[in-house]
N, C-alpha and C positions, 0 to 999 in steps of 0.2 A: 543214155540218161536210163537211171535206178529205180522200179516201179513196184509198187507193191499192190497185190489184191488182197482185202479183206472183205470179208464176209459178215455183218451184224457189227459195222464199225460207228454206230449211233449211239448205242447204250452201252451202259457197264465196262466192262472188261475189254469190247471192242473199240469203246471211244476213247478208252486210256491208254490203249493201244497208236489207234491213229493218232491220239495229241504226243506220245511218247518217242512216234517217229517220222514226225513232221520234219527233222531237221537231216534225216538220213536220208530220204527217198525225195526223186526230183515228180515224184507222182505216186498216189497214192487213190487207189481207187475203192469206193467202197460200196456197196451191195447193199441194200437192206429195204425191209418193208418201210423202217420210215425214218425220214430226211433229220440228220445231223443239225441241233440248234444252232451248233458254229459252223461259221464257213473259213475256208484258208484257201490262198492260193494255189496251191500243190495236192489239192485233195476234188476228186470230182464223183460225185454222189449219185447213184443210180438206184429210183426206189423199185424195188424188183420182191418178189416171192420166192424167196428159193428151191420152192418145192413145186412152185406150179406156172411162174415166166420163164421165159424165154431170157439165158442169160447174156449180156452184153457182149459183144466180139472184142477182145483184147489179143492183141500179138505176141507181143512180148508181155513179161512179169518176171521177177528177180522173185517173189515170194507170194506166199498164197496162206493166208490167215481163217481156220474155220469158224467163228465165234458162239453162233447160237446156241441154246442150249435148253433146258427143259429141267424143272424142281418139281417135280408131282409127287408128291408124298401122301402115301394114303395105307392104309393096311391091305395085306393082299384081296381080303374079302371084300374088297371095296375096289379094288382095282378091276377096272372090265380091260378084257383084250384090244378094243380099241384104244384103252389109256396106253398098253404097251404097241402098239401099231405107232400112237401118233407121235411116241416120244421117240421111237427108232425113228420115224421117220425125220421130223429135226434135228435129233442129234448124231445120225448114220447116213441114211441116206440124200440129204442134203449135203451134207460132207463129200461124198458118194461124186455127187451132181457139179458139184463145185471143181472138185480136181478132176473127174474126166473132161468136164469143158474147157478149162485151163491147161491140161496135162503138155499139149502143143506148145502154147504160149510159155509154160514154167522151161521146158526143154531148150527154148529160144534164150533164154535169161540167162543171166551170171550166175553162176553158183548158187542155184536156186535151193529155196528150201519150202514145207510147207508146215504148218504149226496146226494142229489139233486141241483138241481141248477134251478130255476125262474127267473123273471124279474121285476125291478119297473114296468116298462110296464103292468103289468095283474091289478096292482090295480090302476094305474096313468092312467087314458085317455089320451093317445098319439097321433097322427097324423101320418100315414102311418105304424104304427104298428100291423095292424090288424092279420094279419098273424103269428107274433111271440109271441105276446102277447095274441092269442088263444091257441097255441100249449105249451106256460109256464103256461096260468091257469090249462090246463089239469096235467102238473106237479103239479102245487100247490093240485088239486083234488085228485089224485097219494099218495102224498104225506097224505095225511091226514087219507086216506082212508087204505095205506098199514100200517099207524102208527097204527091202531084202529086194523087192522089184525090181524097184528104181533108182538102186547101187550101180555107180556113185555119180551118177548122173544130179539126182536130186535128193534131199534131205528129208524123212520125213519124222517129225518127234509130235510127242504132246504132252502137255500141262496136265497135269491134275492135282488141284485146288482143292482147299478143304473149302467151307463157308466164304465167302465175300461178301464185301459193302457194297452190294448192287441194288438196281431194283429188282431185281430177280430173285434175291434173295431176302425182300422185305419183310414178308411175313416171316418170317425165323429172326428177325432184331425190330420188330416191333415195338419195344418199350423196355426201358433200363433192364428192367428184372430180365428180358428174355438175350436182352446184350451180356449182363453179369454172368448169366449162364453158359451161354456161349464162351467166354474168352476162359471162364472154369473148367471147362470142358477140353479145351487144349493145354496140354503141357507147358506151351511157350507164355500161356497166358493171354492168347489174342488172338483175331481172326485175320483175314486176309483184307488189304485196302487195293483197289482193283489198280494201283498204280505199280505194288508189286508184283501182282501177274505181266502186267504189260511190261516190265523190266527184263522178266523172264523170256516171253516172245521175243524180244528186243534182240537177247542173247542169241537164243537161238537160230533168229534168222540168221544173224551175222558172221562176219566170217570168224570170229573167236571159235563157233562151234562149228566148222569145218570137218572134225573128227568126230560128230553126232549125230546118230541117226537110228531109227528103231526104238528109242529109247522115251520112257513116260518119266517125265520129272513128277514128284508128289513132291506140292508146295501145302503141307499138312501142317504147319506149326506143330509139330511134333507128335498129331492126334493118330497117325499110324504107325510111325516108328518108333516111342515110347510108351510102353506103359511102368509110370509113376506112381 
């Protein structure tokens, strides 16, 4: 039986990943604080806070995806030390906790793969992103270190998306003017939809990505790659 463990699969990008992979896994285990609105025969949900609660026991897993993240945008003089700590906890410590918990299960899986999430702000200096960029940069370091440490048994990669149309990013896309400005900021004149990011995650989890590990995949709509 092919099994995927996803942390944060009830909303946004995580939900899109679950939907994209329904036919590729016999069982998808979703660990999230909130239950998904939809139910599927092969999806098992555990209501669980990744930072506080005991995680469910899983004996075998072929993939692990860690989706939780934060968009905490403030000027540096308004960011508190607790802001930095909270962002680091959800972006890095939660991922570490999930990986440490399910590493034995992944080692028992078939061609197992881990997918984490960074952000374009880890590469492109952007005002007001100090806290989230710091924690996501740590995710990129974790990806590369674990990719080396766990090779060849387990592949580890990260996706670094630009703004994606999810509830988490709703404050950045709350009216038509902001949407138009966001499109114009990107050389491809668009931002991301969660289904696009889910497609990349599906690829990285699949055997088609068997030669890829320790990589950060920029889904940037050109904002990092191009200067026009």
